[in-house]
C-alpha positions as a Markdown table, in Angstrom:
| # | Residue | x | y | z |
|---|---|---|---|---|
| 1 | Unk | 80.3 | 41.3 | 96.3 |
| 2 | Unk | 76.9 | 39.9 | 95.4 |
| 3 | Unk | 77.5 | 36.2 | 94.9 |
| 4 | Unk | 75.0 | 33.4 | 94.3 |
| 5 | Unk | 75.7 | 31.8 | 97.6 |
| 6 | Unk | 75.8 | 33.3 | 101.1 |
| 7 | Unk | 79.5 | 32.5 | 101.3 |
| 8 | Unk | 80.2 | 34.8 | 98.3 |
| 9 | Unk | 78.3 | 37.8 | 99.6 |
| 10 | Unk | 80.6 | 40.2 | 101.3 |
| 11 | Unk | 82.0 | 43.8 | 101.4 |
| 12 | Unk | 85.8 | 44.3 | 101.0 |
| 13 | Unk | 87.9 | 47.3 | 101.8 |
| 14 | Unk | 91.6 | 47.8 | 101.3 |
| 15 | Unk | 94.2 | 50.4 | 102.3 |
| 16 | Unk | 97.8 | 50.6 | 101.0 |
| 17 | Unk | 100.6 | 53.0 | 101.7 |
| 18 | Unk | 104.2 | 53.1 | 100.7 |
| 19 | Unk | 106.9 | 55.6 | 101.7 |
| 20 | Unk | 110.5 | 55.8 | 100.4 |
| 21 | Unk | 113.0 | 57.6 | 102.6 |
| 22 | Unk | 116.5 | 57.6 | 101.1 |
| 23 | Unk | 117.5 | 53.9 | 100.9 |
| 24 | Unk | 114.6 | 52.7 | 103.0 |
| 25 | Unk | 111.1 | 51.7 | 101.8 |
| 26 | Unk | 108.2 | 51.2 | 104.3 |
| 27 | Unk | 105.0 | 49.6 | 103.1 |
| 28 | Unk | 101.7 | 48.9 | 105.0 |
| 29 | Unk | 98.7 | 47.0 | 103.5 |
| 30 | Unk | 95.5 | 46.1 | 105.2 |
| 31 | Unk | 92.4 | 44.3 | 103.9 |
| 32 | Unk | 89.1 | 43.8 | 105.8 |
| 33 | Unk | 86.2 | 41.6 | 104.6 |
| 34 | Unk | 82.8 | 41.8 | 106.1 |
| 35 | Unk | 80.6 | 38.8 | 105.3 |
| 36 | Unk | 76.8 | 39.4 | 105.0 |
| 37 | Unk | 76.3 | 36.1 | 106.8 |
| 38 | Unk | 78.9 | 34.6 | 109.2 |
| 39 | Unk | 81.3 | 32.2 | 107.4 |
| 40 | Unk | 82.7 | 29.4 | 109.6 |
| 41 | Unk | 81.4 | 31.6 | 112.5 |
| 42 | Unk | 83.3 | 34.7 | 111.4 |
| 43 | Unk | 81.7 | 37.9 | 110.2 |
| 44 | Unk | 84.9 | 39.9 | 109.7 |
| 45 | Unk | 88.2 | 38.7 | 108.3 |
| 46 | Unk | 91.3 | 40.8 | 108.0 |
| 47 | Unk | 94.9 | 40.8 | 106.9 |
| 48 | Unk | 97.5 | 43.3 | 108.1 |
| 49 | Unk | 100.8 | 43.4 | 106.2 |
| 50 | Unk | 104.0 | 45.5 | 106.8 |
| 51 | Unk | 107.3 | 45.5 | 105.0 |
| 52 | Unk | 110.6 | 47.2 | 105.4 |
| 53 | Unk | 113.3 | 47.3 | 102.7 |
| 54 | Unk | 116.8 | 48.7 | 102.8 |
| 55 | Unk | 118.8 | 49.2 | 99.6 |
| 56 | Unk | 122.3 | 48.1 | 100.4 |
| 57 | Unk | 123.5 | 48.9 | 96.8 |
| 58 | Unk | 122.0 | 49.3 | 93.4 |
| 59 | Unk | 121.9 | 45.5 | 93.0 |
| 60 | Unk | 121.3 | 44.3 | 96.6 |
| 61 | Unk | 118.4 | 44.9 | 98.9 |
| 62 | Unk | 117.4 | 43.5 | 102.3 |
| 63 | Unk | 113.7 | 43.1 | 103.0 |
| 64 | Unk | 111.6 | 42.1 | 106.0 |
| 65 | Unk | 107.9 | 41.3 | 105.8 |
| 66 | Unk | 105.3 | 40.5 | 108.5 |
| 67 | Unk | 101.7 | 39.4 | 108.0 |
| 68 | Unk | 98.9 | 38.9 | 110.6 |
| 69 | Unk | 95.5 | 37.6 | 109.5 |
| 70 | Unk | 92.2 | 36.3 | 110.9 |
| 71 | Unk | 90.2 | 34.4 | 108.3 |
| 72 | Unk | 87.4 | 31.8 | 108.3 |
| 73 | Unk | 90.1 | 29.2 | 107.9 |
| 74 | Unk | 92.5 | 30.4 | 110.6 |
| 75 | Unk | 91.5 | 32.1 | 113.9 |
| 76 | Unk | 94.8 | 34.0 | 113.9 |
| 77 | Unk | 98.1 | 33.5 | 112.1 |
| 78 | Unk | 101.3 | 35.5 | 111.9 |
| 79 | Unk | 104.0 | 35.0 | 109.4 |
| 80 | Unk | 107.3 | 36.7 | 108.9 |
| 81 | Unk | 109.9 | 36.6 | 106.1 |
| 82 | Unk | 113.4 | 38.0 | 105.8 |
| 83 | Unk | 114.9 | 38.1 | 102.3 |
| 84 | Unk | 118.0 | 39.3 | 100.5 |
| 85 | Unk | 117.3 | 40.3 | 96.9 |
| 86 | Unk | 120.1 | 40.4 | 94.3 |
| 87 | Unk | 119.4 | 41.9 | 90.9 |
| 88 | Unk | 121.4 | 40.2 | 88.2 |
| 89 | Unk | 122.4 | 42.5 | 85.4 |
| 90 | Unk | 122.9 | 40.9 | 82.0 |
| 91 | Unk | 123.2 | 42.5 | 78.6 |
| 92 | Unk | 120.9 | 40.9 | 76.0 |
């Protein structure tokens, strides 16, 4: 990206993949940003994301997500989330 300030000049690349196998869904997503000039001392920032979902029934799904990132604001951070999704069915 060609921004007006050094902070807004960077190259970004992203890769995403998803695979469904029967009742299971696997997702991987990665983003890499290369700054033209180091930003807060960092030339490359990245985020790696992975998710795994299992469909228990047509209305209920269990999902687990994990994210690891290195950004100009955080030298390294890892987050995880486990969620249970229920789809309400309502006739309108």
